[in-house]
C-alpha positions in Angstrom: -42.3 2.3 -8.2 -44.0 5.1 -6.4 -46.6 5.1 -3.7 -49.2 6.1 -6.3 -48.3 3.1 -8.4 -48.9 0.7 -5.5 -52.5 1.5 -4.7 -55.6 2.7 -6.5 -55.9 6.5 -6.5 -57.6 7.6 -9.7 -61.3 7.6 -10.1 -61.2 4.8 -12.6 -59.0 2.7 -10.3 -61.1 3.3 -7.3 -64.2 2.2 -9.3 -62.4 -1.1 -10.1 -60.5 -1.6 -6.8 -62.5 0.6 -4.4 -62.2 0.0 -0.7 -65.5 1.5 0.3 -67.6 0.2 3.2 -69.5 -3.0 2.6 -73.2 -3.0 2.3 -75.4 -5.6 4.0 -76.0 -7.3 0.6 -72.2 -7.4 0.0 -71.6 -8.9 3.4 -74.2 -11.7 2.9 -72.8 -12.3 -0.6 -69.4 -12.7 0.9 -70.7 -15.1 3.6 -72.5 -17.3 1.1 -69.4 -17.4 -1.2 -67.1 -18.4 1.7 -69.6 -21.2 2.6 -69.6 -22.3 -1.1 -65.8 -22.4 -0.9 -66.0 -24.5 2.2 -68.5 -26.9 0.6 -66.2 -27.3 -2.4 -63.3 -28.2 -0.1 -65.4 -30.7 1.9 -66.9 -32.1 -1.3 -63.5 -32.9 -2.7 -63.1 -35.7 -0.2 -66.1 -35.9 2.2 -64.9 -39.2 3.6 -62.1 -37.4 5.3 -64.7 -36.1 7.8 -66.4 -39.4 8.3 -63.1 -41.3 8.5 -60.5 -38.7 9.3 -56.8 -39.5 9.2 -53.4 -38.2 10.2 -51.2 -37.3 7.3 -47.5 -38.3 7.6 -45.7 -36.0 10.1 -49.0 -34.7 11.3 -49.3 -38.0 13.2 -45.8 -39.3 13.5 -44.3 -36.0 14.8 -46.9 -33.5 16.0 -49.6 -35.7 17.4 -47.1 -38.2 18.9 -45.2 -35.4 20.7 -48.4 -33.9 22.0 -49.5 -37.4 23.2 -46.2 -38.1 24.9 -45.2 -34.7 26.4 -46.7 -32.0 28.5 -48.6 -29.5 26.3 -46.2 -26.7 27.1 -43.2 -28.7 25.9 -45.0 -29.9 22.8 -46.0 -26.3 22.0 -42.4 -25.1 21.5 -41.0 -28.2 19.6 -39.5 -27.7 16.2 -39.2 -30.2 13.3 -36.8 -30.3 10.3 -35.3 -26.9 11.3 -38.5 -24.8 11.5 -41.3 -24.1 13.9 -44.9 -24.8 13.1 -47.4 -23.2 15.5 -50.5 -24.4 13.9 -49.2 -28.0 13.7 -48.2 -28.0 17.3 -51.5 -26.5 18.5 -53.5 -28.9 16.4 -51.5 -31.9 17.8 -52.0 -30.8 21.3 -55.8 -30.3 20.8 -56.1 -33.7 19.1 -54.2 -35.4 21.9 -55.8 -33.7 24.9 -59.3 -32.6 23.9 -61.0 -35.6 22.4 -60.9 -39.4 22.7 -58.1 -41.1 20.8 -60.5 -42.5 18.1 -61.6 -38.9 17.2 -58.1 -37.3 17.3 -57.7 -36.9 13.5 -61.0 -35.1 13.2 -59.6 -32.2 15.3 -56.6 -31.7 12.9 -58.8 -32.1 9.9 -61.2 -29.4 11.1 -58.3 -27.0 12.0 -56.9 -27.7 8.5 -60.3 -26.8 7.0 -60.3 -23.5 8.8 -56.8 -22.7 7.6 -57.9 -23.4 4.0 -61.0 -21.3 4.4 -59.2 -18.2 5.7 -57.9 -17.0 2.3 -61.5 -17.0 1.0 -62.6 -15.0 4.0 -60.1 -12.3 3.1 -61.0 -12.4 -0.6 -64.8 -12.2 -0.2 -65.0 -9.3 2.4 -64.5 -6.0 0.5 -63.3 -4.0 3.4 -59.9 -5.7 3.3 -59.9 -7.9 0.1 -57.6 -7.6 -2.8 -60.2 -7.2 -5.5 -63.5 -5.8 -4.1 -65.5 -6.4 -7.4 -67.3 -9.7 -7.3 -66.0 -11.3 -10.5 -62.3 -10.9 -9.9 -62.8 -12.1 -6.3 -64.6 -15.2 -7.6 -61.8 -15.9 -10.0 -59.1 -15.4 -7.3 -61.0 -17.7 -5.0 -61.2 -20.3 -7.8 -57.4 -20.0 -8.3 -56.8 -20.6 -4.5 -59.2 -23.6 -4.6 -58.0 -25.4 -7.7 -54.6 -24.4 -9.1 -51.9 -27.0 -8.1 -53.8 -27.9 -4.9 -52.3 -31.3 -4.6 -53.3 -33.9 -1.9 -50.1 -33.2 0.0 -51.4 -29.7 1.0 -55.1 -30.7 1.3 -56.8 -30.8 4.7 -53.7 -31.6 6.8 -52.2 -29.2 9.4 -48.6 -29.9 8.2 -49.7 -28.0 5.0 -50.9 -25.0 7.0 -47.8 -23.0 6.1 -48.7 -23.1 2.4 -52.2 -21.7 2.9 -51.0 -19.2 5.5 -48.4 -18.0 2.9 -51.3 -17.2 0.6 -52.9 -15.2 3.4 -49.6 -13.4 3.9 -49.6 -12.5 0.1 -53.2 -11.2 0.4 -52.2 -9.1 3.5 -49.3 -7.6 1.6 -51.6 -6.4 -1.1 -54.7 -5.5 0.7 -54.1 -3.9 4.1 -55.5 -0.4 4.5 -55.6 2.0 7.4 -59.3 2.7 7.1 -60.4 -0.9 7.8 -60.9 -0.3 11.5 -59.2 -1.7 14.5 -60.8 -5.2 14.3 -59.4 -5.9 10.8 -56.1 -4.3 11.7 -55.6 -6.7 14.7 -57.0 -9.6 12.7 -54.3 -9.0 10.0 -51.6 -8.7 12.7 -52.6 -11.9 14.3 -52.9 -13.8 11.0 -49.4 -12.5 9.9 -47.9 -13.6 13.3 -49.4 -17.1 13.1 -48.3 -17.4 9.4 -44.8 -16.4 10.2 -44.6 -18.8 13.1 -46.0 -21.7 11.0 -43.2 -22.7 8.6 -40.9 -20.4 6.7 -42.8 -19.7 3.4 -44.5 -16.6 4.8 -41.1 -15.3 5.9 -39.9 -15.1 2.3 -42.3 -12.1 1.9 -40.4 -10.0 4.5 -38.4 -7.9 2.0 -41.6 -6.9 0.3 -43.2 -5.8 3.5 -40.1 -3.7 4.3 -40.2 -2.2 0.8 -43.9 -1.4 1.1 -43.3 0.2 4.5 -40.5 2.3 3.1 -42.6 3.5 0.1 -45.9 4.1 1.9 -44.5 5.3 5.2 -47.7 4.1 6.9 -47.7 3.1 10.5 -49.6 -0.2 9.8 -47.0 -1.2 7.1 -44.3 -0.7 9.7 -46.2 -2.7 12.3 -46.8 -5.6 10.0 -43.1 -5.6 8.9 -42.0 -5.7 12.5 -44.3 -8.6 13.2 -43.1 -10.6 10.3 -39.5 -9.7 11.2 -40.0 -11.1 14.7 -41.4 -14.3 13.3 -38.6 -14.6 10.8 -36.0 -14.2 13.6 -37.8 -17.0 15.5 -37.7 -19.3 12.5 -34.0 -18.5 12.1 -33.4 -19.3 15.7 -35.0 -22.7 15.1 -33.2 -23.3 11.8 -29.6 -22.6 12.8 -29.0 -25.4 15.2 -30.6 -27.8 12.7 -28.4 -26.7 9.8 -25.3 -27.0 12.0 -26.2 -30.5 13.0 -24.9 -32.7 10.1 -26.4 -35.8 11.6 -29.8 -34.2 11.6 -29.4 -33.3 7.9 -28.4 -36.8 7.0 -31.2 -38.4 9.0 -33.9 -36.3 7.2 -32.2 -36.5 3.8 -32.6 -32.8 3.4 -30.1 -31.1 1.0 -31.2 -27.4 0.6 -30.5 -26.0 -2.8 -30.0 -27.2 -6.3 -26.7 -28.7 -7.5 -26.9 -27.0 -10.9 -28.2 -23.5 -11.6 -29.3 -24.4 -15.1 -31.3 -27.4 -13.8 -32.8 -25.1 -11.1 -33.9 -22.6 -13.8 -35.5 -25.4 -15.9 -37.3 -26.7 -12.8 -38.5 -23.1 -12.0 -39.9 -22.6 -15.4 -41.4 -26.1 -15.7 -43.1 -26.2 -12.2 -43.9 -22.6 -11.6 -44.9 -21.4 -15.1 -46.0 -24.4 -17.1 -47.7 -26.4 -14.4 -50.0 -23.6 -13.2 -51.4 -23.2 -16.8 -51.2 -26.7 -18.3 -51.5 -29.0 -15.3 -48.5 -31.1 -14.3 -50.0 -34.4 -15.4 -51.1 -33.1 -18.8 -48.2 -30.8 -19.7 -46.1 -33.5 -21.3 -49.2 -34.6 -23.4 -49.9 -31.1 -24.6 -46.2 -30.2 -25.2 -44.2 -33.4 -25.5 -40.7 -32.0 -25.7 -38.9 -30.5 -22.7 -37.6 -27.6 -24.9 -41.2 -26.8 -26.0 -42.5 -26.8 -22.4 -39.5 -24.5 -21.4 -40.3 -22.2 -24.2 -44.0 -22.1 -23.2 -43.1 -21.3 -19.6 -40.7 -18.6 -20.6 -43.5 -17.1 -22.8 -45.9 -17.1 -19.8 -43.4 -15.4 -17.6 -42.4 -13.0 -20.4 -46.1 -12.1 -20.9 -46.5 -11.3 -17.2 -43.4 -9.1 -17.0 -44.3 -7.4 -20.3 -47.8 -6.6 -19.1 -46.6 -5.2 -15.8 -43.8 -3.2 -17.4 -46.1 -1.8 -20.1 -48.5 -0.5 -17.4 -45.5 0.8 -15.4 -46.1 -1.7 -12.5 -49.0 0.4 -11.2 -51.6 -1.0 -8.9 -49.1 -3.2 -7.1 -48.3 -5.4 -10.1 -44.6 -5.0 -9.2 -45.3 -6.4 -5.7 -47.2 -9.4 -7.2 -44.4 -10.3 -9.6 -41.7 -9.7 -7.0 -43.6 -12.0 -4.6 -43.8 -14.6 -7.3 -40.1 -14.7 -8.1 -39.0 -14.3 -4.5 -41.3 -16.9 -3.0 -41.1 -19.3 -5.9 -37.3 -19.2 -6.1 -36.9 -19.6 -2.3 -39.4 -22.4 -2.1 -37.6 -24.4 -4.8 -34.2 -23.6 -3.4 -35.0 -25.0 0.0 -37.1 -27.9 -1.3 -35.6 -31.5 -1.0 -32.6 -31.4 -3.2 -33.9 -28.4 -5.1 -36.2 -30.7 -7.0 -39.5 -29.0 -6.0 -42.9 -30.6 -6.5 -46.5 -29.6 -6.5 -46.6 -28.5 -2.9 -43.7 -26.1 -3.5 -45.4 -24.9 -6.6 -48.8 -24.1 -4.9 -48.1 -20.6 -3.5 -46.1 -19.3 -6.5 -48.8 -20.6 -8.8 -51.5 -18.8 -6.9 -49.5 -15.6 -7.0 -48.9 -15.9 -10.8 -52.5 -16.5 -11.6 -53.5 -13.7 -9.2 -51.3 -11.4 -11.3 -53.3 -12.3 -14.5 -56.6 -11.8 -12.6 -55.4 -8.5 -11.3 -54.2 -7.2 -14.6 -57.4 -8.5 -16.4 -59.5 -6.1 -14.4 -57.3 -3.0 -14.5 -59.2 0.0 -16.0 -56.5 0.4 -18.6 -54.6 -2.9 -19.0 -51.4 -3.1 -21.1 -52.1 -3.6 -24.8 -55.8 -2.8 -24.3 -58.2 -5.6 -25.5 -55.2 -7.8 -26.5 -53.8 -7.7 -23.0 -57.2 -8.6 -21.6 -57.5 -11.5 -24.1 -54.1 -12.9 -23.1 -54.9 -12.7 -19.4 -58.3 -14.3 -19.9 -56.8 -17.1 -22.0 -54.2 -18.0 -19.3 -56.8 -17.9 -16.5 -59.3 -20.0 -18.5 -56.7 -22.6 -19.4 -55.5 -22.8 -15.8 -58.9 -23.1 -14.2 -60.3 -25.4 -16.8 -57.4 -27.8 -16.5 -57.0 -27.8 -12.7 -60.8 -27.7 -12.1 -61.2 -30.9 -14.2 -58.6 -32.5 -12.0 -60.0 -31.2 -8.7 -60.9 -34.6 -7.3 -58.7 -36.8 -9.6 -55.6 -35.1 -8.3 -56.2 -36.7 -4.9 -56.0 -40.2 -6.4 -52.3 -40.7 -5.8 -52.4 -39.4 -2.3 -55.8 -40.4 -0.9 -57.9 -43.5 -1.4 -60.5 -45.3 0.6 -58.0 -48.2 0.9 -55.9 -46.1 3.3 -55.6 -47.2 6.9 -58.7 -46.5 9.0 -57.6 -44.7 12.2 -60.5 -46.1 14.2 -59.7 -49.6 13.1 -56.0 -49.0 13.9 -56.9 -47.7 17.4 -59.1 -50.8 18.1 -56.2 -53.1 17.1 -53.8 -51.0 19.2 -56.0 -51.3 22.3 -55.8 -55.0 22.0 -52.0 -55.0 21.4 -50.4 -51.7 22.6 -47.0 -52.7 21.2 -48.5 -52.6 17.7 -47.8 -49.5 15.6 -50.8 -47.5 14.3 -50.6 -47.2 10.5 -51.5 -43.7 9.1 -51.6 -42.0 5.8 -50.2 -41.7 3.1 -50.1 -45.3 1.9 -46.9 -45.0 -0.2 -45.1 -48.2 -1.0 -41.7 -46.7 -0.4 -42.6 -45.5 3.1 -45.2 -46.9 5.4 -46.0 -44.3 7.9 -46.9 -45.4 11.4 -46.9 -44.1 15.0 -46.1 -46.0 18.2 -48.0 -45.0 21.3 -47.8 -46.3 24.8 -50.9 -47.6 26.7 -51.2 -44.2 28.4 -50.2 -40.8 27.0 -46.9 -40.6 28.9 -44.3 -41.4 26.3 -44.4 -42.1 22.5 -42.0 -43.0 19.8 -43.0 -41.9 16.4 -41.1 -42.4 13.2 -41.8 -43.6 9.7 -41.6 -47.4 9.4 -39.5 -47.9 6.3 -39.9 -51.4 4.9 
């Protein structure tokens, strides 16, 4: 792959992917579309803003630590072998800046901002991946709908997944001519992403490769930033991985036991689910063999389209990001079994590839290539769009504990644990707080 193949250079490609300055009309269009994305996020579960909640470790770990420790100690704490800057900062702000009854609203608003940031990048042409309006709208829809489970929705513990999407967009879209404001914004976003979970760190080899091929100063700077964040995450992970008792306590077993099972999981969750929806895939294709064949066909189509067009316009980077991040996410998931939250970032990348290729000036196979891309995108958005609110049913209901009610009961009896979300039968999450924010013990209350 050459430097020319990684970025638009011909007149036709510049017309499709041009990075020219934004007009006033384009800027206002971008602002309105970002606001529309925000309204769709809020409209998915508006009661989370009237009755905000803590979600799992968001309350039991990050808020409880911030409530019980000095802010400078809570800021540098790690959990499960990685560091999460956004979760730590959100917990500190929730514990220190507002009354206890309103604490979850702080984390919910920070989570909303985190989920909006990818759309800010998408809809501002100076630095976005696809400056033309239609591909940007499609890419924004992919980020909004595809595999966006309740586990990664409006909670700061899921910030790493949304920041990983931002890292992917930065990898594709940074340009020297964006001006110092955007350059520093990208640097700051990449640093925060790298220090919030490990998903963004999986992109490090691709940043190095892009710096090597382009030989641009900004590519080197971004690579260095992500390298520093990766080293920080490795520093947090090594003591945890060496501590066998810590691994046993959290029931974490990185990596699959069987390579063949891992491959089947990869195809099922990262190629079939993004197109057919996880809950409907078995209905559409009942047999495991059939779903595996469908997933292999989707991946084969993506690789064939990219190879036919000689991996130009960064298609090689998109596919490499998909396989690298997808494989690493599954490998380090609990038991290598994956799940929707681990499928979110790879699914966004895969659908982004089809959006990207659909709007190439000369796509592989001509109109047939465009038709295949359009069919995959339409199936994905139609399926996941129809499940946009329904997908939250298993994770979020109005029957979940009310934080304000829990706080009222706790004020009457400080020894009582405060119940938080999610309301899973196999694990009742709760947090124990003292009468004053001096010490707290927080852990899941397993029945």
